C-alpha positions as CSV (number, residue, x, y, z in Angstrom):
1,M,0.0,0.0,0.0
2,P,1.4,3.4,-0.8
3,A,2.5,5.6,2.1
4,F,-0.3,8.1,1.5
5,H,-2.9,5.5,2.0
6,R,-1.2,4.2,5.1
7,S,-1.2,7.7,6.7
8,W,-4.9,8.5,5.9
9,P,-6.4,7.1,9.0
10,A,-4.0,9.1,11.1
11,I,-4.8,12.3,9.2
12,A,-8.5,11.6,9.6
13,A,-8.1,11.2,13.4
14,V,-6.2,14.4,13.6
15,A,-9.0,16.2,11.7
16,I,-11.6,14.8,13.9
17,L,-9.7,15.9,17.0
18,C,-9.3,19.4,15.5
19,V,-13.0,19.7,14.8
20,G,-13.9,18.8,18.4
21,C,-11.4,21.3,19.7
22,G,-12.9,24.1,17.7
23,S,-16.3,23.2,18.9
24,T,-15.1,23.4,22.4
25,V,-13.5,26.8,22.0
26,E,-16.7,28.1,20.3
27,G,-18.8,26.9,23.1
28,S,-16.4,28.4,25.5
29,G,-16.7,31.7,23.6
30,Q,-20.4,31.6,23.8
31,A,-20.3,31.1,27.5
32,I,-17.9,34.0,28.0
33,G,-20.1,36.2,25.8
34,G,-23.2,35.3,27.9
35,S,-21.3,36.2,31.0
36,Q,-20.4,39.6,29.6
37,A,-24.0,40.3,28.5
38,A,-25.2,39.4,31.9
39,T,-22.6,41.7,33.5
40,T,-23.6,44.5,31.2
41,A,-27.2,44.1,32.0
42,S,-26.4,44.0,35.7
43,G,-24.3,47.2,35.4
44,S,-27.0,49.1,33.6
45,G,-29.6,48.0,36.1
46,S,-27.6,49.1,39.1
47,A,-27.1,52.5,37.6
48,A,-30.8,53.4,37.8
49,P,-32.4,51.2,40.5
50,S,-36.2,51.5,40.7
51,A,-37.8,52.7,43.9
52,T,-41.2,51.8,45.2
53,L,-43.0,54.4,47.4
54,P,-45.8,53.6,49.8
55,S,-49.2,54.3,48.4
56,G,-50.5,57.8,49.1
57,T,-47.1,59.4,49.6
58,T,-45.1,61.9,47.6
59,S,-41.4,62.5,47.0
60,S,-39.5,65.6,46.3
61,D,-37.2,63.7,43.9
62,P,-38.5,64.5,40.3
63,T,-37.1,61.2,39.0
64,L,-39.4,59.2,41.2
65,G,-42.6,61.0,40.1
66,S,-45.4,62.1,42.5
67,N,-48.6,60.6,43.5
68,P,-51.6,62.8,44.4
69,P,-52.3,62.8,48.2
70,T,-55.2,60.9,49.4
71,E,-58.4,62.7,50.5
72,A,-57.8,61.8,54.1
73,S,-54.3,63.5,54.1
74,S,-55.2,66.5,51.9
75,S,-58.2,67.7,53.9
76,A,-58.9,67.8,57.6
77,S,-61.9,66.0,59.0
78,P,-64.8,68.4,59.7
79,S,-65.1,67.0,63.2
80,A,-61.5,68.0,63.9
81,T,-62.1,71.7,63.0
82,K,-65.6,72.1,64.3
83,P,-65.5,74.0,67.6
84,R,-66.9,72.2,70.5
85,P,-69.9,73.8,72.2
86,T,-68.9,75.6,75.4
87,A,-70.6,74.7,78.6
88,T,-73.0,77.4,79.7
89,T,-73.3,78.2,83.3
90,P,-76.9,77.9,84.5
91,R,-78.7,81.1,85.4
92,P,-79.3,81.7,89.1
93,R,-82.9,81.4,90.3
94,P,-84.5,84.6,91.6
95,T,-84.4,84.9,95.3
96,K,-87.7,84.6,96.9
97,S,-88.8,87.3,99.3
98,P,-88.8,86.2,102.9
99,V,-92.1,88.1,103.2
100,P,-95.2,86.4,101.8
101,T,-96.5,88.4,98.8
102,Q,-100.2,87.7,99.3
103,H,-101.6,90.4,97.1
104,G,-104.7,90.7,94.9
105,A,-108.0,89.4,96.2
106,G,-106.2,87.9,99.3
107,A,-105.0,91.3,100.6
108,S,-107.6,92.4,103.1
109,L,-108.1,95.9,104.5
110,T,-109.9,94.4,107.4
111,S,-106.9,92.3,108.4
112,A,-104.6,95.3,108.0
113,I,-106.7,97.5,110.3
114,R,-106.8,94.6,112.9
115,E,-103.0,94.6,112.8
116,M,-102.8,98.3,113.3
117,K,-105.0,98.1,116.4
118,K,-102.6,95.6,117.9
119,H,-100.0,98.4,117.9
120,G,-102.4,101.0,119.4
121,Y,-103.4,102.8,116.2
122,D,-106.5,103.4,114.1
123,P,-106.8,104.6,110.5
124,A,-106.5,108.4,110.3
125,D,-109.1,108.4,107.5
126,T,-112.5,106.8,107.9
127,S,-112.0,105.2,104.5
128,P,-108.3,104.6,104.0
129,T,-107.0,104.0,100.5
130,W,-106.4,100.4,99.9
131,Y,-105.6,98.5,96.7
132,P,-106.2,94.7,97.1
133,Q,-104.3,94.0,93.8
134,H,-101.2,95.8,94.8
135,K,-98.2,94.2,96.4
136,L,-97.6,97.1,98.7
137,N,-100.2,99.1,100.7
138,G,-99.8,101.8,103.3
139,I,-102.3,103.2,105.8
140,V,-101.8,106.4,107.9
141,G,-102.7,105.6,111.5
142,V,-103.4,107.8,114.5
143,A,-102.8,106.8,118.1
144,H,-105.7,105.6,120.2
145,G,-107.1,108.3,122.4
146,S,-105.1,111.1,120.8
147,A,-106.9,114.4,121.7
148,D,-105.6,116.4,118.8
149,G,-104.8,113.6,116.3
150,Y,-101.2,114.8,115.8
151,N,-99.6,111.5,116.6
152,Q,-99.4,109.6,113.4
153,L,-97.5,106.8,111.7
154,V,-97.7,105.0,108.4
155,F,-98.2,101.2,108.5
156,F,-97.1,99.2,105.5
157,F,-98.4,95.8,104.3
158,V,-97.3,93.4,101.6
159,G,-100.5,91.5,101.0
160,N,-101.9,90.7,104.4
161,H,-98.4,90.7,106.0
162,Y,-97.4,93.7,108.2
163,I,-93.8,94.7,107.4
164,G,-93.3,97.8,109.5
165,K,-93.8,101.6,110.0
166,D,-92.3,104.6,108.3
167,T,-90.4,105.8,111.4
168,S,-90.0,104.7,115.0
169,D,-91.3,108.0,116.4
170,P,-94.7,109.4,115.3
171,S,-95.0,112.6,113.2
172,A,-97.5,115.4,113.8
173,A,-99.4,115.1,110.5
174,I,-99.1,112.7,107.5
175,H,-101.2,112.6,104.4
176,Y,-101.6,109.7,102.0
177,V,-100.8,110.8,98.5
178,S,-100.8,107.8,96.1
179,G,-99.9,104.2,95.6
180,T,-98.7,101.9,92.8
181,D,-98.1,98.2,92.8
182,D,-94.8,98.5,94.8
183,T,-94.6,102.1,95.9
184,V,-96.6,104.3,98.4
185,T,-96.2,108.1,98.5
186,V,-97.0,110.1,101.7
187,K,-96.6,113.7,102.6
188,Y,-95.3,115.0,105.9
189,A,-96.3,118.4,107.3
190,I,-93.2,120.6,107.8
191,Y,-93.0,122.8,110.9
192,H,-90.8,125.8,111.5
193,S,-90.0,127.3,114.8
194,N,-92.9,128.5,116.9
195,D,-95.5,127.0,114.5
196,A,-98.6,125.8,116.2
197,M,-99.6,122.1,115.6
198,C,-102.5,123.2,113.6
199,C,-100.6,125.5,111.3
200,P,-97.3,124.1,109.8
201,S,-95.7,127.0,107.8
202,G,-93.2,124.8,106.0
203,G,-95.7,123.2,103.6
204,G,-95.2,119.5,103.1
205,K,-92.5,117.0,102.1
206,S,-93.4,113.9,100.0
207,V,-91.6,110.7,100.5
208,R,-91.9,107.5,98.4
209,Y,-91.6,104.1,100.1
210,H,-90.7,101.3,97.8
211,W,-90.9,97.5,98.3
212,N,-88.0,95.9,96.4
213,G,-89.1,92.3,97.1
214,Q,-87.1,91.9,100.3
215,M,-87.4,95.2,102.3
216,L,-89.1,98.6,102.4
217,V,-86.8,101.3,101.1
218,P,-87.4,105.1,101.2
219,L,-86.6,106.6,97.9
220,D,-86.5,110.2,99.3
221,P,-85.1,111.8,102.5
222,I,-87.4,111.5,105.4
223,P,-87.9,114.8,107.2
224,S,-86.1,115.3,110.5
225,T,-87.8,114.9,113.9
226,K,-88.0,118.7,114.3
227,D,-89.3,119.4,110.8
228,A,-92.0,116.7,111.1
229,G,-93.1,117.9,114.5
230,R,-92.3,114.5,116.1
231,R,-92.7,114.3,119.8
């Protein structure tokens, strides 16, 4: 056999081995290329990482975008801004008068005169002025057994209740003037020096007595003992 034919099997084996070696290198190259692609992709991804924000929040970074705030965070609750009602202090009840206010049909002139007699006085007038519907009434009284009638006091009543006199000492002459629901006006005779009891030269002085619901209050100055001819 010629030498060429004897060496053909060896040449074929070498060729087969060379083909396998190239295949191995090509595959290796593909593996390296894949690793490089993966590395490139990883590098580009790490340069711009994505961020996830909680729902309903905003960011000042323009690259992250902004989400509109939720209704709960953008507006306050009406109940949070509505002012609470302030507690009001209860109004005090009116103070009741310690004196019974039995006025109207229950106020009796007869019972008033009976009370005056207990103090030794009678009405100065035979028909004293009396208003059953008024809270306050006043009757001018003269002392029992007074020979000249110049010993007088004013007795005041709230309803049928006797509340007191105008002064502690009697005056010479007192005249009933007028009466309203809570005020009685009387006039005192005013005496000057050397005036006789019958003839006061100082005219008269009117004084209003007012019932304020608790006590009797004179709204005008009461004449002095000397001016009123008190004894």
